[in-house]
C-alpha positions in Angstrom: 0.0 0.0 0.1 1.1 3.5 -0.8 -0.5 6.8 0.2 -1.6 9.3 -2.4 1.0 11.7 -1.1 3.7 9.0 -1.5 2.5 8.2 -5.0 2.5 11.9 -5.9 6.0 12.3 -4.6 7.5 9.3 -6.6 5.1 8.1 -9.3 8.0 6.1 -11.2 8.8 4.0 -8.0 5.0 3.2 -7.6 5.0 2.2 -11.2 7.9 -0.3 -10.9 6.2 -1.6 -7.9 3.0 -2.4 -9.9 5.3 -4.4 -12.3 5.5 -7.0 -9.6 1.7 -6.9 -8.6 -1.1 -4.5 -7.9 -0.5 -1.4 -5.6 -3.2 -0.1 -3.5 -3.2 3.6 -3.2 -4.9 5.1 -0.1 -6.4 8.5 0.5 -6.6 9.6 4.2 -5.7 5.8 5.2 -8.5 4.3 3.3 -7.9 2.5 -0.1 -9.1 4.4 -3.0 -7.4 3.2 -6.2 -5.3 0.3 -7.4 -2.6 0.7 -10.0 -1.6 -2.4 -11.9 0.3 -3.2 -15.0 -1.5 -3.2 -18.4 -0.8 -6.9 -18.6 -2.5 -7.6 -15.2 -5.5 -5.4 -16.3 -5.7 -7.4 -19.6 -5.6 -10.7 -17.6 -8.4 -9.4 -15.3 -10.7 -8.1 -18.0 -9.9 -10.7 -20.5 -9.0 -8.2 -23.2 -5.7 -9.8 -24.6 -5.4 -7.3 -27.6 -3.7 -4.1 -28.3 -4.3 -1.0 -26.1 -6.4 0.2 -29.0 -8.6 -2.8 -28.9 -9.4 -2.4 -25.4 -11.1 1.0 -26.3 -13.2 -0.2 -29.1 -16.8 -0.2 -28.5 -19.2 -3.1 -29.2 -21.7 -0.7 -30.6 -21.9 2.6 -32.5 -22.8 5.7 -30.6 -24.3 8.6 -32.3 -22.8 11.8 -31.2 -23.4 15.3 -32.3 -21.9 17.8 -29.8 -24.2 20.8 -29.1 -22.9 24.2 -29.7 -24.2 27.1 -27.5 -25.7 29.8 -29.5 -23.1 32.2 -28.1 -20.4 30.4 -29.8 -21.8 31.2 -33.3 -20.1 34.4 -34.3 -19.0 36.1 -37.5 -15.5 35.9 -38.6 -13.6 39.2 -39.0 -11.1 39.0 -41.5 
């Protein structure tokens, strides 16, 4: 276990520690996050592909960002 303060102080050391197993990060003495290697993540989730494959959605999502009316302005050239 490592505190969030220790994590912020030496991220590289915590990443090295995560290479040999999950590292629990605490916040105010309570477990709040777990840092693990990507290989461990893949093993846990069953996503044995590339990093890009891990973010591919199963279905398409229609997305049209809304623009506030204030953002429509004339261009002054």
